[in-house]
C-alpha positions as CSV (number, residue, x, y, z in Angstrom):
1,M,71.7,-22.2,-5.7
2,K,69.3,-24.7,-7.3
3,R,66.3,-22.4,-6.5
4,L,68.0,-19.4,-8.1
5,I,68.6,-21.0,-11.5
6,P,64.9,-21.1,-12.6
7,I,64.4,-17.5,-11.4
8,A,67.6,-16.3,-13.2
9,T,66.5,-18.2,-16.3
10,G,63.1,-16.5,-16.3
11,V,64.6,-13.1,-15.8
12,L,67.1,-13.7,-18.7
13,L,64.3,-14.9,-20.9
14,F,62.2,-11.9,-20.2
15,V,65.1,-9.5,-20.7
16,S,66.2,-11.2,-23.9
17,L,62.8,-10.7,-25.4
18,G,63.2,-7.0,-24.8
19,S,60.3,-5.0,-26.0
20,A,58.5,-7.9,-27.7
21,P,54.7,-7.3,-27.5
22,L,54.2,-10.1,-24.9
23,F,51.2,-8.4,-23.4
24,A,49.6,-6.9,-26.4
25,Q,47.1,-9.6,-27.0
26,K,43.5,-8.4,-27.6
27,P,41.0,-9.3,-25.0
28,H,38.4,-11.9,-25.9
29,G,35.3,-10.4,-24.2
30,G,36.0,-11.5,-20.7
31,G,37.5,-8.2,-19.5
32,A,35.7,-5.7,-17.3
33,G,36.4,-2.6,-19.3
34,N,34.8,-0.9,-22.2
35,S,37.6,-1.9,-24.7
36,G,36.1,0.4,-27.3
37,A,32.7,-1.3,-27.2
38,T,29.6,0.5,-28.1
39,G,25.9,0.1,-27.7
40,A,24.6,-3.2,-26.5
41,A,28.1,-4.5,-25.8
42,M,28.4,-1.7,-23.3
43,H,25.0,-2.5,-21.9
44,G,26.0,-6.0,-21.2
45,V,24.3,-7.7,-24.2
46,N,26.9,-10.3,-24.3
47,G,25.3,-12.1,-21.4
48,G,27.1,-10.2,-18.7
49,H,30.6,-11.2,-19.5
50,G,31.9,-8.0,-18.2
51,A,31.2,-5.1,-20.4
52,G,30.6,-1.8,-18.6
53,N,29.1,1.4,-20.0
54,P,30.4,4.7,-19.0
55,S,28.2,6.6,-21.4
56,I,24.8,6.2,-19.6
57,E,25.2,6.2,-15.9
58,N,27.4,8.9,-14.4
59,G,30.5,7.3,-15.6
60,K,29.8,4.0,-14.0
61,G,29.2,0.6,-15.7
62,V,25.6,-0.1,-16.6
63,S,26.1,-3.8,-16.3
64,A,25.9,-3.2,-12.5
65,S,22.4,-1.7,-12.9
66,S,19.2,-3.3,-13.7
67,P,17.5,-2.4,-17.0
68,T,14.7,-0.7,-15.0
69,T,17.3,1.5,-13.3
70,V,19.0,2.4,-16.6
71,L,15.7,3.2,-18.3
72,T,14.3,5.1,-15.4
73,R,17.5,7.3,-15.2
74,N,17.5,7.8,-19.0
75,T,14.0,8.5,-20.0
76,K,14.9,9.5,-23.5
77,L,16.6,6.1,-24.1
78,D,13.5,4.4,-22.6
79,T,11.2,6.4,-24.9
80,H,13.2,5.9,-28.1
81,L,14.0,2.2,-27.5
82,T,10.4,1.3,-26.5
83,S,9.0,3.1,-29.6
84,Q,11.6,1.5,-31.8
85,L,10.9,-2.0,-30.6
86,Q,7.1,-1.4,-30.9
87,T,7.5,-0.1,-34.5
88,K,9.5,-3.2,-35.4
89,G,6.7,-5.4,-33.9
90,L,9.0,-6.8,-31.2
91,L,7.2,-5.2,-28.3
92,P,3.4,-5.1,-28.1
93,K,1.9,-1.6,-28.1
94,G,1.3,-0.3,-24.6
95,T,4.0,-2.5,-23.1
96,D,6.4,-0.8,-20.8
97,L,9.9,-1.8,-21.6
98,K,10.9,-1.3,-17.9
99,D,8.3,-3.9,-16.9
100,A,9.3,-6.3,-19.6
101,C,12.9,-6.2,-18.5
102,V,12.3,-6.8,-14.8
103,G,14.7,-9.4,-13.4
104,F,17.2,-9.3,-16.3
105,K,20.9,-8.6,-15.4
106,N,21.2,-5.7,-17.9
107,L,19.4,-4.0,-20.7
108,G,21.3,-5.7,-23.5
109,Q,20.3,-9.2,-22.2
110,C,16.7,-8.2,-22.1
111,I,16.7,-6.7,-25.7
112,A,18.5,-9.8,-27.0
113,A,15.8,-12.0,-25.3
114,I,13.1,-9.9,-27.0
115,H,14.8,-10.6,-30.4
116,V,15.2,-14.3,-29.7
117,S,11.5,-14.5,-28.9
118,H,10.6,-12.8,-32.2
119,N,13.2,-14.7,-34.3
120,L,12.3,-18.2,-33.0
121,N,8.7,-17.6,-32.2
122,V,9.3,-18.6,-28.6
123,P,7.1,-16.8,-26.0
124,F,9.1,-14.0,-24.3
125,A,7.5,-14.9,-21.0
126,C,9.2,-18.3,-21.2
127,L,12.7,-16.9,-22.1
128,S,12.3,-14.2,-19.4
129,A,11.3,-16.9,-16.8
130,D,14.4,-19.0,-17.6
131,V,16.9,-16.1,-17.7
132,T,15.6,-14.5,-14.6
133,G,14.9,-17.7,-12.7
134,T,11.3,-16.8,-11.9
135,A,8.1,-18.7,-12.6
136,P,6.3,-17.7,-15.7
137,A,3.0,-15.9,-15.4
138,S,0.1,-18.2,-14.8
139,G,-1.7,-19.2,-18.0
140,S,1.5,-19.0,-20.1
141,S,2.2,-21.7,-22.5
142,C,5.7,-22.4,-21.2
143,P,6.9,-26.0,-20.8
144,S,6.9,-27.4,-17.2
145,G,10.0,-26.5,-15.3
146,T,10.4,-23.2,-17.1
147,G,11.9,-20.6,-14.7
148,K,12.8,-23.2,-12.1
149,N,16.5,-22.5,-12.4
150,K,18.2,-19.3,-13.6
151,M,20.1,-19.9,-16.8
152,S,21.9,-18.1,-19.6
153,L,20.1,-16.9,-22.6
154,G,21.9,-19.5,-24.7
155,K,20.9,-22.3,-22.4
156,S,17.3,-21.0,-22.4
157,I,17.3,-21.0,-26.2
158,Q,18.6,-24.6,-26.2
159,T,15.9,-25.6,-23.8
160,L,12.9,-23.9,-25.4
161,S,13.9,-24.3,-29.0
162,P,16.0,-27.5,-29.2
163,N,16.0,-27.6,-33.0
164,S,17.7,-24.2,-33.3
165,T,21.4,-23.6,-33.0
166,A,21.5,-21.7,-29.6
167,K,24.9,-20.2,-30.0
168,T,24.1,-18.7,-33.5
169,E,20.7,-17.5,-32.4
170,E,22.1,-15.8,-29.3
171,K,24.9,-14.2,-31.4
172,T,22.3,-12.9,-34.0
173,A,20.0,-11.6,-31.2
174,T,23.0,-9.9,-29.5
175,K,23.9,-8.1,-32.7
176,Q,20.3,-7.0,-33.3
177,A,20.1,-5.7,-29.7
178,N,23.4,-3.9,-30.1
179,D,22.0,-2.2,-33.2
180,D,18.7,-1.3,-31.5
181,I,20.4,0.2,-28.5
182,N,22.9,2.2,-30.6
183,E,20.1,3.5,-32.8
184,A,18.0,4.5,-29.7
185,E,21.0,6.1,-28.0
186,N,21.7,8.1,-31.2
187,S,18.1,9.1,-31.5
188,S,17.9,10.2,-27.8
189,K,21.2,12.3,-28.2
190,A,19.9,13.9,-31.4
191,S,16.7,15.0,-29.7
192,T,18.6,16.8,-27.0
């Protein structure tokens, strides 16, 4: 009988609340669905915290695919995004975006890193090495230990630019990447 009292109390409490919106809380970015997200959020710009993108890859989440795979499958997006980043001076002319994004978890993370590099004047090779956990190219001006351990974009910002506010810089770059991806997607759709 003593074990039934807590169960009965729980059931009564649940029933007494009736149709109160107990489960109507909005997600805080940790979910694995689209949740109405667009652009970079759907391409995993938020550091891989679960956003999928049904709009690019046969109805499957892009966050499961590398940026190279996404850009190879969607050549119009690749062309528009590369051109756009080069026009803005974020990507050197002649640079293949697919090559620049090798090793990143998703396209959004790569574009955000490109923005961080530009915004903070931190070499992209160093950010890329830290985020992908690979050694930077020989001859790069990265601090020793760069790329030794795979880390988040925010942690890489904190390491490579300790005087900046990593969280704010990551948020700014994420928004910029989101805007770029949305613009490139719209341009690629318009040219169809």
